[in-house]
C-alpha positions as CSV (number, residue, x, y, z in Angstrom):
1,M,84.8,-40.1,114.4
2,K,86.4,-38.0,116.7
3,K,84.8,-34.9,118.8
4,W,84.4,-31.1,117.8
5,D,84.1,-28.1,119.7
6,W,82.3,-26.0,117.4
7,L,80.7,-27.5,114.6
8,F,78.9,-25.1,111.2
9,N,77.1,-27.7,108.2
10,D,74.3,-25.5,107.5
11,F,75.8,-23.2,104.5
12,S,72.3,-21.9,103.4
13,A,72.3,-20.2,106.6
14,V,75.1,-17.7,105.3
15,L,74.1,-17.0,101.6
16,D,71.8,-14.8,100.1
17,P,68.8,-16.7,99.1
18,N,69.0,-15.4,95.6
19,K,73.0,-16.8,94.9
20,I,71.9,-20.5,95.7
21,S,70.2,-23.3,94.1
22,Y,68.2,-26.3,95.3
23,N,67.9,-28.2,92.4
24,D,70.1,-27.7,89.1
25,S,73.3,-26.5,89.1
26,K,73.5,-23.1,87.6
27,K,75.9,-20.4,87.3
28,G,76.4,-17.8,89.5
29,V,75.2,-19.9,92.5
30,W,76.5,-22.7,94.8
31,Q,74.3,-26.0,95.2
32,V,72.8,-26.5,98.0
33,V,72.1,-30.1,98.4
34,Y,70.9,-31.8,102.0
35,Y,73.1,-34.6,103.4
36,T,72.8,-37.1,106.0
37,T,76.0,-39.0,108.2
38,E,75.7,-41.6,111.1
39,D,77.3,-38.0,113.0
40,F,74.6,-35.0,112.0
41,S,72.6,-33.7,108.9
42,G,73.7,-30.8,107.2
43,K,73.2,-28.5,103.7
44,L,76.7,-28.7,101.3
45,I,77.6,-26.3,98.9
46,L,78.2,-28.2,95.5
47,A,79.7,-25.9,92.0
48,Q,80.1,-27.7,89.2
49,P,83.7,-26.2,87.2
50,G,81.6,-23.3,85.1
51,S,79.7,-22.4,87.8
52,N,81.7,-19.1,88.8
53,A,79.8,-19.5,92.8
54,P,80.0,-16.4,95.1
55,D,82.6,-16.0,97.9
56,V,80.7,-17.2,101.6
57,R,81.4,-16.4,104.3
58,I,81.3,-18.1,107.9
59,K,81.5,-16.3,111.4
60,I,83.5,-17.9,113.8
61,P,82.2,-17.4,117.3
62,L,85.0,-18.8,119.1
63,K,87.6,-17.6,121.3
64,G,91.0,-19.3,122.0
65,T,93.4,-21.5,120.0
66,Y,92.3,-23.7,117.6
67,D,92.5,-26.9,114.9
68,I,90.1,-26.1,111.8
69,Y,89.4,-28.7,109.5
70,L,87.1,-29.0,106.4
71,G,84.7,-31.0,105.2
72,L,85.6,-31.6,101.8
73,F,83.4,-33.9,99.4
74,Q,85.5,-36.6,98.4
75,N,86.4,-37.4,95.2
76,F,84.7,-34.4,93.8
77,C,85.8,-31.5,95.7
78,D,89.1,-30.9,93.2
79,R,90.1,-27.8,95.9
80,I,89.3,-24.5,97.7
81,K,90.4,-21.0,98.1
82,V,90.1,-20.4,102.1
83,K,91.5,-17.8,104.2
84,L,90.3,-16.1,107.4
85,R,89.1,-12.4,107.0
86,S,92.4,-11.5,108.8
87,D,94.7,-13.3,106.4
88,T,96.8,-11.5,103.3
89,V,96.3,-14.4,101.0
90,F,93.8,-17.6,100.1
91,E,95.2,-20.9,100.7
92,R,94.2,-23.7,98.2
93,I,92.8,-27.2,100.2
94,K,92.1,-30.0,98.7
95,H,91.5,-33.9,100.1
96,S,94.0,-36.6,100.2
97,S,94.9,-38.6,97.2
98,K,93.8,-41.7,99.2
99,V,90.3,-41.8,97.8
100,I,87.9,-44.6,100.0
101,G,85.4,-44.9,97.1
102,K,82.8,-44.4,98.4
103,Q,80.4,-40.7,98.8
104,A,81.6,-39.4,102.0
105,F,83.0,-36.2,103.4
106,E,87.2,-35.9,104.7
107,D,88.2,-34.1,108.0
108,V,90.7,-32.1,106.2
109,Y,93.3,-30.4,108.5
110,W,93.4,-27.1,107.6
111,K,96.0,-24.8,110.4
112,T,95.5,-24.0,114.0
113,T,95.0,-20.7,114.7
114,K,94.0,-18.2,117.9
115,L,90.6,-16.7,117.5
116,E,89.4,-13.8,119.1
117,G,85.0,-14.0,118.8
118,N,85.0,-11.8,115.5
119,E,86.9,-13.9,113.0
120,E,85.8,-15.1,109.6
121,I,86.5,-18.0,107.5
122,I,86.1,-16.7,103.3
123,I,85.6,-19.7,100.7
124,R,86.1,-18.9,97.3
125,Q,85.3,-21.2,94.0
126,E,88.6,-20.9,91.6
127,P,87.7,-20.6,88.0
128,G,87.0,-24.1,86.4
129,I,87.9,-25.6,89.4
130,R,85.1,-28.4,91.4
131,A,83.9,-27.3,94.6
132,A,82.3,-29.3,97.4
133,I,82.1,-28.6,101.0
134,G,79.7,-29.9,103.5
135,Y,80.8,-28.7,106.9
136,I,83.8,-26.9,109.2
137,I,85.0,-28.1,111.9
138,A,87.1,-26.4,115.2
139,R,88.7,-28.7,117.9
140,K,90.8,-27.0,121.2
141,S,94.4,-27.9,120.1
142,E,96.5,-30.1,121.2
143,K,99.3,-29.9,119.4
144,K,102.1,-30.9,121.2
145,N,105.8,-29.2,120.9
146,R,108.4,-32.2,119.8
147,E,111.9,-32.0,120.0
148,K,113.5,-31.6,116.4
149,K,116.5,-33.7,115.2
150,Y,116.2,-32.9,111.9
151,L,117.0,-30.1,109.6
152,I,114.1,-29.7,106.1
153,H,114.4,-28.8,103.4
154,L,111.7,-28.7,100.7
155,T,111.6,-27.7,96.8
156,D,109.2,-25.8,95.4
157,D,109.0,-25.7,91.7
158,G,108.1,-22.2,90.9
159,F,106.0,-22.6,88.0
160,P,103.6,-19.5,88.3
161,S,100.5,-21.7,87.3
162,N,100.4,-24.7,88.9
163,Y,96.9,-23.8,91.1
164,G,95.3,-21.6,88.5
165,V,96.5,-18.3,87.5
166,P,97.5,-16.2,90.4
167,E,95.2,-12.8,91.3
168,D,98.2,-10.9,92.5
169,I,101.6,-11.2,93.6
170,D,100.9,-12.4,97.3
171,D,98.6,-14.7,96.1
172,A,101.2,-16.1,93.6
173,C,103.1,-16.7,96.6
174,W,100.3,-18.5,98.7
175,N,102.3,-21.7,99.1
176,I,105.3,-20.7,101.0
177,I,102.3,-18.8,103.5
178,A,101.0,-21.8,104.3
179,A,103.9,-24.4,104.2
180,S,105.3,-22.2,106.7
181,R,103.4,-23.9,109.4
182,L,105.5,-27.0,108.8
183,K,107.9,-25.3,110.9
184,F,110.9,-26.7,107.5
185,D,114.8,-25.2,107.8
186,Y,115.3,-24.5,103.9
187,V,113.2,-24.3,100.7
188,S,114.5,-24.3,97.4
189,R,112.2,-22.3,94.7
190,G,112.9,-22.3,91.4
191,I,113.7,-19.7,89.1
192,N,114.6,-20.8,85.7
193,P,112.7,-23.5,84.1
194,T,114.7,-23.6,81.0
195,S,117.4,-21.2,82.5
196,M,115.5,-17.9,81.2
197,A,114.2,-16.2,84.5
198,D,110.9,-15.9,85.4
199,Y,111.1,-12.6,86.8
200,P,111.9,-9.3,85.2
201,T,115.8,-9.8,85.4
202,K,118.3,-7.0,84.2
203,H,120.4,-10.0,81.8
204,P,119.6,-8.8,78.4
205,S,120.1,-13.0,77.9
206,L,118.1,-14.4,80.8
207,R,115.2,-12.0,79.5
208,R,111.7,-14.3,78.4
209,N,109.4,-12.3,76.2
210,P,105.9,-13.3,76.8
211,K,104.2,-11.7,74.5
212,K,105.9,-13.8,71.6
213,L,105.7,-16.7,73.3
214,L,101.8,-16.3,73.5
215,K,101.7,-16.0,69.9
216,T,102.1,-19.9,69.7
217,E,100.0,-23.0,70.6
218,F,100.6,-24.8,73.7
219,P,100.3,-28.8,74.7
220,A,98.1,-28.0,77.4
221,E,96.1,-25.2,79.0
222,I,98.4,-25.2,81.9
223,Y,101.5,-23.7,79.8
224,R,99.2,-20.7,78.5
225,E,98.6,-19.6,82.3
226,C,101.8,-19.8,82.6
227,Y,103.3,-17.5,79.9
228,E,99.5,-15.2,81.0
229,T,101.0,-15.2,84.6
230,L,104.5,-14.3,83.7
231,K,102.8,-11.5,81.1
232,K,101.4,-9.8,83.9
233,F,104.0,-9.6,86.3
234,F,106.5,-8.6,83.9
235,A,104.1,-6.3,82.9
236,R,104.1,-4.5,86.3
237,N,107.6,-5.2,87.1
238,Q,106.9,-7.4,89.7
239,N,109.3,-9.6,91.0
240,V,107.3,-13.0,92.8
241,H,110.5,-14.7,93.9
242,Q,111.5,-11.3,95.9
243,R,108.5,-11.2,96.8
244,Y,108.8,-14.7,97.9
245,F,111.8,-14.8,99.2
246,E,110.5,-12.0,101.7
247,I,107.6,-14.0,103.1
248,A,109.8,-17.0,103.5
249,R,112.6,-15.3,105.5
250,S,109.8,-13.1,107.9
251,S,108.6,-17.2,108.2
252,G,112.2,-18.1,109.7
253,I,113.3,-20.2,106.7
254,K,116.0,-20.0,104.4
255,P,115.3,-19.4,100.9
256,L,117.7,-20.6,98.2
257,A,117.1,-20.1,94.9
258,Y,117.3,-23.1,92.7
259,C,118.2,-23.3,88.9
260,R,117.5,-26.5,86.6
261,M,120.9,-26.7,85.4
262,A,119.9,-26.9,81.7
263,M,119.3,-24.5,78.5
264,Y,117.7,-26.2,75.9
265,H,115.1,-26.0,73.5
266,A,112.4,-28.9,74.0
267,N,111.7,-30.8,71.3
268,P,108.3,-31.0,69.8
269,P,105.2,-31.0,71.2
270,W,107.5,-29.4,74.2
271,D,108.4,-26.4,72.4
272,C,106.9,-23.8,74.2
273,F,110.1,-24.2,77.0
274,R,113.0,-22.7,74.8
275,S,115.9,-20.8,75.7
276,D,116.9,-17.7,73.8
277,F,120.4,-17.9,74.5
278,Y,120.2,-21.3,73.1
279,D,118.2,-20.9,69.9
280,K,121.4,-18.0,69.4
281,H,124.5,-20.4,70.1
282,P,124.2,-23.4,68.6
283,E,128.1,-23.6,68.7
284,F,127.8,-24.1,72.7
285,R,125.7,-27.5,72.2
286,C,126.6,-30.9,73.6
287,I,127.7,-33.2,71.2
288,D,126.7,-37.3,71.9
289,I,129.7,-39.4,71.6
290,D,128.3,-40.5,68.0
291,G,128.2,-36.7,66.7
292,I,124.4,-35.7,66.8
293,P,123.8,-32.8,68.7
294,V,121.7,-32.8,72.1
295,N,119.3,-30.3,73.3
296,R,121.2,-29.1,76.2
297,M,123.8,-26.2,76.4
298,S,127.2,-27.1,77.7
299,F,129.3,-27.0,80.6
300,A,132.2,-27.1,78.6
301,Y,131.9,-23.1,77.5
302,P,132.7,-20.7,80.1
303,E,129.7,-18.4,78.1
304,V,127.1,-21.1,79.3
305,R,128.6,-21.2,82.8
306,Q,128.2,-18.1,83.2
307,E,124.5,-17.3,82.1
308,F,124.1,-20.0,85.1
309,I,126.2,-17.3,87.9
310,K,124.7,-14.8,86.4
311,L,121.0,-16.4,87.5
312,F,122.2,-17.1,90.8
313,T,124.0,-13.9,91.7
314,E,121.4,-11.9,90.6
315,A,118.8,-14.0,92.9
316,I,121.1,-13.3,95.8
317,E,120.9,-9.8,95.3
318,F,117.3,-9.7,95.7
319,G,116.8,-11.9,98.4
320,A,117.7,-15.4,98.2
321,E,120.3,-16.7,100.7
322,G,121.8,-19.7,98.7
323,A,122.0,-21.3,95.3
324,T,120.7,-24.6,94.5
325,N,121.9,-26.7,91.6
326,C,120.0,-28.5,90.8
327,F,121.6,-31.0,88.9
328,V,118.8,-33.9,88.4
329,R,117.0,-31.8,86.0
330,G,118.7,-30.7,82.5
331,F,121.7,-33.5,82.1
332,P,123.5,-34.1,81.0
333,F,126.2,-31.1,81.2
334,V,128.9,-32.1,79.5
335,C,129.5,-34.8,76.2
336,Y,131.9,-34.8,73.9
337,E,132.4,-31.1,72.9
338,D,135.4,-29.9,70.8
339,P,137.2,-28.4,74.4
340,V,136.5,-32.2,76.0
341,K,137.3,-33.8,73.0
342,K,141.2,-31.3,73.0
343,R,141.4,-32.2,77.1
344,F,141.3,-36.1,76.5
345,K,143.2,-35.9,73.7
346,Q,146.1,-34.0,75.8
347,L,145.9,-35.9,78.6
348,Y,145.5,-39.6,77.3
349,D,146.4,-39.2,73.7
350,Q,142.9,-40.6,72.8
351,D,139.9,-40.0,70.9
352,I,137.8,-39.9,74.0
353,T,135.0,-41.1,71.6
354,K,136.3,-44.0,70.4
355,I,136.1,-45.5,74.4
356,Q,132.9,-46.4,76.8
357,E,130.8,-43.7,77.8
358,T,131.4,-44.8,81.5
359,D,135.7,-45.4,81.1
360,I,136.5,-43.3,84.2
361,R,139.0,-41.6,82.0
362,A,136.3,-40.3,80.1
363,E,133.6,-39.6,83.5
364,K,136.9,-37.5,84.7
365,V,137.2,-35.4,82.2
366,R,134.0,-34.4,81.7
367,A,133.4,-34.0,85.5
368,E,136.2,-31.4,85.2
369,F,134.2,-28.8,83.3
370,V,131.6,-29.3,85.9
371,T,133.7,-28.7,88.7
372,Q,135.2,-25.6,87.0
373,Y,131.3,-24.4,87.0
374,M,131.3,-25.2,90.6
375,R,134.7,-23.0,91.5
376,E,133.6,-20.0,89.6
377,L,129.9,-20.5,91.0
378,R,131.6,-20.9,94.6
379,D,134.2,-17.9,93.8
380,A,130.7,-15.2,92.8
381,L,128.6,-16.2,95.4
382,N,131.6,-15.3,97.9
383,G,131.9,-12.1,95.8
384,T,128.6,-11.1,97.0
385,G,129.3,-9.9,99.9
386,K,127.5,-12.0,101.3
387,S,127.5,-15.1,103.7
388,V,125.5,-17.4,101.3
389,L,124.8,-21.6,100.7
390,N,125.6,-23.5,97.7
391,V,123.9,-26.6,98.1
392,A,123.8,-29.6,95.4
393,I,121.1,-31.8,94.3
394,V,122.4,-34.7,93.0
395,H,122.1,-38.4,91.1
396,A,121.6,-41.4,93.7
397,N,124.9,-43.0,93.5
398,E,128.5,-42.6,92.5
399,K,128.3,-44.1,89.4
400,V,125.6,-42.1,88.5
401,C,127.3,-39.7,89.8
402,W,130.3,-39.6,87.7
403,Y,128.5,-40.4,84.8
404,Y,126.9,-37.2,84.3
405,G,130.4,-35.3,85.6
406,L,129.4,-34.5,89.0
407,D,132.6,-35.5,91.1
408,V,131.0,-35.2,94.6
409,R,134.3,-36.1,96.6
410,T,136.4,-33.2,95.2
411,W,133.3,-30.2,95.5
412,I,133.5,-31.2,99.5
413,K,137.1,-31.8,99.4
414,E,137.6,-28.1,98.5
415,G,135.0,-26.9,99.8
416,L,132.7,-26.2,96.8
417,I,129.3,-27.0,98.2
418,D,127.4,-26.6,102.1
419,I,124.4,-28.7,101.5
420,L,124.2,-32.0,99.4
421,C,121.1,-33.6,98.6
422,P,121.3,-36.7,96.9
423,Y,118.0,-37.3,94.8
424,T,116.2,-40.9,94.2
425,W,117.0,-40.8,90.5
426,G,119.5,-43.0,88.2
427,I,120.7,-42.7,84.9
428,E,117.9,-40.9,82.3
429,G,115.7,-40.3,85.4
430,V,114.8,-44.4,86.0
431,P,113.9,-43.9,90.1
432,A,116.5,-45.6,92.4
433,E,117.3,-45.9,95.6
434,I,120.0,-43.6,97.0
435,D,123.2,-45.4,98.1
436,M,123.3,-44.0,101.5
437,N,126.9,-45.9,102.2
438,F,128.7,-43.4,99.3
439,F,127.1,-40.3,100.5
440,A,127.2,-40.5,104.2
441,D,131.4,-41.5,103.8
442,A,131.8,-38.8,101.2
443,V,130.3,-36.1,103.9
444,K,132.4,-37.5,107.1
445,G,134.6,-35.1,108.6
446,S,133.3,-32.4,106.3
447,N,131.0,-29.2,107.1
448,V,128.5,-30.2,104.5
449,K,125.1,-31.1,105.5
450,L,123.7,-34.5,104.1
451,L,120.0,-34.0,103.2
452,P,119.0,-36.8,100.8
453,F,115.7,-36.5,99.2
454,L,112.7,-38.8,100.3
455,G,111.3,-38.8,96.7
456,S,108.5,-37.0,94.4
457,M,104.9,-37.5,94.7
458,Y,104.7,-37.0,91.1
459,N,106.5,-40.6,91.0
460,D,105.5,-42.1,93.9
461,K,102.1,-41.7,95.6
462,N,102.7,-44.0,98.5
463,P,103.0,-42.0,101.8
464,E,104.0,-44.9,103.1
465,N,107.1,-45.2,101.0
466,F,108.1,-41.8,102.1
467,L,108.2,-42.3,105.5
468,K,109.8,-45.8,105.2
469,R,112.8,-44.4,103.2
470,A,113.1,-41.8,106.0
471,L,112.8,-44.3,108.5
472,D,115.6,-46.5,106.8
473,M,118.0,-43.0,106.3
474,T,117.8,-42.4,110.1
475,D,120.4,-45.1,110.6
476,Y,123.1,-43.2,108.9
477,S,124.8,-39.8,109.8
478,I,122.4,-37.6,108.5
479,D,121.5,-33.9,109.2
480,G,118.0,-33.7,108.1
481,F,115.6,-34.8,104.7
482,S,114.6,-32.9,101.8
483,F,111.8,-33.3,99.9
484,W,110.6,-32.8,96.4
485,D,108.0,-30.1,95.7
486,G,107.5,-30.1,99.2
487,V,105.5,-26.6,99.4
488,D,103.1,-27.5,96.4
489,T,102.1,-30.9,98.3
490,R,101.2,-28.5,101.8
491,I,97.4,-29.4,100.2
492,D,97.8,-33.1,100.2
493,P,96.5,-33.4,103.9
494,M,98.9,-36.5,103.9
495,F,101.7,-35.2,102.9
496,H,101.1,-32.3,104.6
497,M,101.3,-34.9,108.0
498,I,104.6,-36.4,106.5
499,I,106.7,-33.2,106.3
500,E,105.4,-32.2,109.8
501,S,106.5,-35.6,111.2
502,L,110.0,-35.4,109.7
503,T,111.5,-34.0,113.0
504,S,112.9,-37.4,114.4
505,R,112.3,-41.3,114.3
506,E,109.7,-41.3,116.9
507,T,107.2,-39.3,115.1
508,I,108.2,-41.0,112.2
509,L,107.2,-44.0,113.2
510,E,103.9,-42.0,115.1
511,A,103.2,-41.0,111.5
512,L,103.4,-44.7,109.4
513,E,101.0,-45.5,112.1
514,K,98.4,-42.5,111.2
515,V,98.7,-43.5,107.1
516,K,97.4,-47.1,108.1
517,N,94.0,-45.3,109.3
518,W,94.2,-42.8,106.8
519,P,92.0,-40.6,105.4
520,D,89.2,-39.9,108.6
521,C,85.9,-39.8,107.0
522,R,82.1,-39.6,107.5
523,I,80.2,-41.9,105.2
524,V,77.7,-40.1,103.4
525,I,74.0,-41.9,104.4
526,T,71.4,-39.5,101.9
527,L,71.7,-37.1,99.3
528,Q,69.0,-34.9,98.6
529,G,66.7,-37.4,101.0
530,T,67.8,-40.5,99.1
531,K,70.4,-43.5,100.0
532,V,73.9,-42.9,98.1
533,N,76.5,-45.7,98.7
534,K,74.4,-48.9,98.2
535,H,72.2,-49.3,94.7
536,N,74.0,-46.3,93.6
537,Y,76.8,-48.7,91.4
538,G,77.3,-46.5,88.0
539,M,75.2,-43.4,88.4
540,A,78.7,-41.4,89.4
541,M,81.6,-40.6,88.0
């Protein structure tokens, strides 16, 4: 293991003796457990999900710039909240997703910070979340300044309870504060899971009613927490996204508002996700080739296109510097509605429902309506009087883009987009490799930046795949990379390191070597004086 310049490993020394237990886990206290490793012994603190343990404060007697690591107990510590006394918010930290299968501590990098000799670290347990930490280590910083060749674009789903119920509006923005240290360039923040605004909008058709939705039941507790959170912020007339954009800009990051390009009412059991506009206007819904409705609103109707334009332009008003059209979350956009059938009849004097869905004539007609939306959006963004970006996240290759009506070459030719981000999805969201030849050729000679996606951690949890994909992409004339949920994955140390490495081909190669030796762990020898990791099979879950 690596050396340290400062080690704190006895949590009992900073806790109220009346707020700890050396035996059973109890509510309102931390359980203190003796441990030994090959490097040192200490006393860790542990809290079960229902413990509701008190905050812990540890003084740091250091002056200078240091890297701070937390010794988190692998495969038990789901995450902890941690901040310096001088910080505005608690960050969420967890050990890596690569668990070694033994009881061990992982040295989890938190951040590099300048200390003045009188700082404190504050540790907090989240309600319902397991927590266990054995030590804190500080090492003098040896961070190298690397030449940055590539831009980095991260998405943030914006779901308000992804990491528990936020304590206040700043706590709801904690991840952009934490991730700003990764030195990325753009962040696309989701503002509308179902086309309805997740903020107090001025547009009646886009307003959510959390109180109404909270009268229903939910398929998982996280969704109830989501609407409880929205209810709290709406009651206070607080716009979390506006605050988020403000923090991003102050960190030198361009914030973009991203919309999932779908208005829908999800089928049971997910029907807590819904759009009032969808419910009130069945006449604007997509109709499949067999005449059966699809639970999406169709871009063939100007009224539908205008709802998305209202969302984007309002986001520009409260601080976004661009619009990110997320076409890989919400397809299809146009199917076989009356305007589509009439247009095809006008052009080809045929019934569009009588030919193959992949007939290029049908695809081009469907694409006309999506391209019309892109023209209207470009005009609306220009009309804000601000210099703003228009971004398109599209499917993995030209064939799939055409199927969903995404005429990428026309968008580029007409100057409708500024950034193009192909994603690793094919038809119906099946994973697919990005056709870099097509996209590199499409942007060639234009001012459009090409920032292909490396993927989504939720679909591909192997960090080597991300790095190898990035390495392959450097063979093309790309401007940088996109990373799905990159702001959220800041709390996974491996993906944190990956995002930091996306500055050049050399740093990507270095990161591949680091991943092979991940994680950096201290094996536990004893807990409470008895041996672990040997003769202990079946004693832990």
